[in-house]
C-alpha positions in Angstrom: 0.1 -5.8 -4.4 1.6 -7.9 -7.1 4.8 -10.0 -7.0 7.4 -8.8 -9.5 10.8 -10.3 -10.5 13.1 -8.1 -12.5 16.6 -8.1 -14.0 18.7 -5.4 -15.7 20.1 -5.8 -19.1 22.5 -3.5 -21.1 20.4 -3.2 -24.3 16.8 -3.5 -25.4 17.6 -6.3 -27.9 19.1 -8.4 -25.2 16.1 -7.8 -22.9 13.7 -8.5 -25.8 15.4 -11.8 -26.5 14.9 -12.8 -22.8 11.2 -11.7 -23.0 10.8 -14.2 -25.9 12.3 -16.9 -23.7 9.8 -16.0 -21.0 6.9 -16.3 -23.5 8.2 -19.7 -24.5 8.0 -20.7 -20.9 4.3 -19.8 -20.6 4.4 -16.1 -19.5 2.0 -13.8 -21.4 2.8 -10.3 -22.8 0.6 -8.7 -20.1 3.1 -10.0 -17.5 6.3 -8.7 -19.1 7.4 -5.1 -19.1 10.6 -3.6 -20.6 11.7 0.0 -19.7 14.9 2.0 -19.4 16.1 3.2 -16.0 18.0 6.5 -16.2 21.4 6.9 -14.6 21.6 7.9 -10.9 20.6 11.5 -10.3 18.8 11.8 -13.7 15.4 10.7 -12.6 12.6 13.1 -13.3 15.1 15.9 -14.4 12.5 17.8 -16.4 10.0 18.1 -13.5 12.8 19.1 -11.1 14.2 21.8 -13.3 10.8 23.4 -14.0 10.3 26.6 -12.0 6.7 25.8 -11.2 7.8 22.8 -9.1 10.6 24.6 -7.2 8.6 25.2 -4.0 7.1 21.7 -4.0 10.6 20.2 -4.3 12.1 22.1 -1.4 10.0 22.7 1.7 13.0 24.3 3.5 14.1 26.6 0.6 12.0 29.5 1.8 13.4 29.2 5.4 17.0 29.0 4.1 16.5 32.0 1.8 15.0 34.1 4.6 17.8 33.2 7.0 20.4 34.0 4.3 18.7 37.3 3.6 18.6 38.3 7.2 22.3 37.3 7.7 23.3 39.2 4.5 21.4 42.3 5.6 23.1 42.3 9.0 26.5 41.8 7.4 25.8 44.6 4.9 24.7 47.0 7.7 27.7 46.0 9.8 30.2 46.6 7.1 28.9 49.8 5.6 26.9 51.3 8.4 28.9 50.7 11.5 32.4 50.3 10.2 32.5 52.9 7.5 30.1 55.4 9.1 28.2 55.6 5.8 25.1 57.6 5.2 21.7 56.2 5.7 21.0 55.6 1.9 24.2 53.7 1.4 23.5 51.7 4.5 20.1 50.8 3.2 21.5 49.8 -0.2 24.2 47.7 1.6 21.5 46.0 3.6 19.4 45.3 0.4 22.5 44.0 -1.5 23.5 41.9 1.5 20.0 40.4 1.8 19.9 39.5 -1.9 23.3 37.8 -1.7 22.4 36.1 1.5 19.1 34.7 0.0 21.0 33.4 -3.0 23.6 31.7 -0.8 20.8 30.2 1.4 19.0 28.8 -1.6 22.3 27.4 -3.0 23.0 25.5 0.2 19.5 24.0 0.1 19.9 23.0 -3.5 23.3 21.4 -2.9 21.8 19.4 0.1 18.8 18.2 -2.0 21.0 17.1 -4.9 23.5 15.3 -2.7 20.7 13.5 -0.9 19.1 12.5 -4.2 22.2 11.2 -5.8 23.8 9.4 -2.9 20.7 7.4 -1.8 20.1 5.9 -5.2 21.4 2.3 -5.4 19.8 1.2 -8.7 22.0 1.0 -11.8 20.9 2.3 -15.2 19.9 0.0 -18.0 17.0 -1.8 -19.5 14.9 -3.4 -16.8 12.8 -6.4 -17.7 10.1 -6.8 -15.1 7.9 -9.9 -14.9 4.6 -10.0 -13.1 4.7 -13.4 -11.3 2.8 -15.6 -8.8 4.3 -17.5 -5.9 4.2 -20.6 -8.2 6.1 -19.3 -11.2 8.5 -16.7 -9.7 11.3 -19.2 -9.6 10.9 -20.0 -13.3 11.0 -16.3 -14.2 14.1 -15.8 -12.0 15.8 -18.8 -13.6 15.2 -17.5 -17.1 16.5 -14.1 -16.2 19.5 -15.5 -14.4 20.4 -17.9 -17.2 20.2 -15.1 -19.8 22.8 -13.1 -17.8 20.5 -10.5 -16.1 22.3 -8.1 -13.8 20.9 -7.2 -10.5 18.1 -9.8 -10.3 15.5 -8.4 -7.9 12.1 -9.2 -6.3 9.5 -6.6 -5.5 5.9 -6.0 -4.5 4.2 -3.4 -6.5 1.2 -2.3 -8.5 1.0 -4.1 -11.9 -1.5 -2.3 -14.1 -2.1 -2.8 -17.9 1.1 -4.8 -18.4 3.3 -2.2 -16.6 4.9 -1.9 -13.2 2.9 1.2 -12.4 4.5 2.2 -9.1 8.1 1.6 -10.0 10.4 4.0 -8.2 14.0 4.2 -9.6 15.3 5.8 -6.4 14.1 2.9 -4.2 16.9 0.4 -3.3 16.1 -2.9 -5.0 15.7 -6.1 -3.0 17.9 -8.8 -4.5 16.1 -12.0 -5.5 17.0 -14.9 -3.3 17.8 -12.7 -0.3 17.0 -14.6 3.0 13.4 -14.8 3.7 12.2 -13.4 0.3 12.2 -16.4 -2.0 9.8 -19.3 -2.0 10.9 -22.5 -3.5 
């Protein structure tokens, strides 16, 4: 695992100017990574909206759809079969329509629960993140340059740094503020 210090900026030009300051302080291009972090709830939207990934995203969706379908069929049979003394074909149609509506409602409940969980647990703000691959010896220097340049949300992380990029960055993971007790070495 690599040690990483990062700060958030409003624009790419602001972050690029800070990167130049880091280069002047001895950091190399392979150790500096700039990238945009989407607003909360907007991470990986394309993958999540693609129908091929629907089952992988919701392990409970099938169960909720089945429970909704059964409940809808029971309500359909109860309303049309028992209460209205309807014929067998109309009772079967009522059960099918009730099952379809129940499945849709069950899937909707699951979607709402997934979306609320995704949005509410994200603590990271959007913006341009300037991440610096550091060592124990130069992390304070990187943090000082970022702080003096006005970086928002200065953080420290352990992660995979490959080919000049923070390879395992997860925008939904809550950042650890730089300087938090027990995380900073002087």
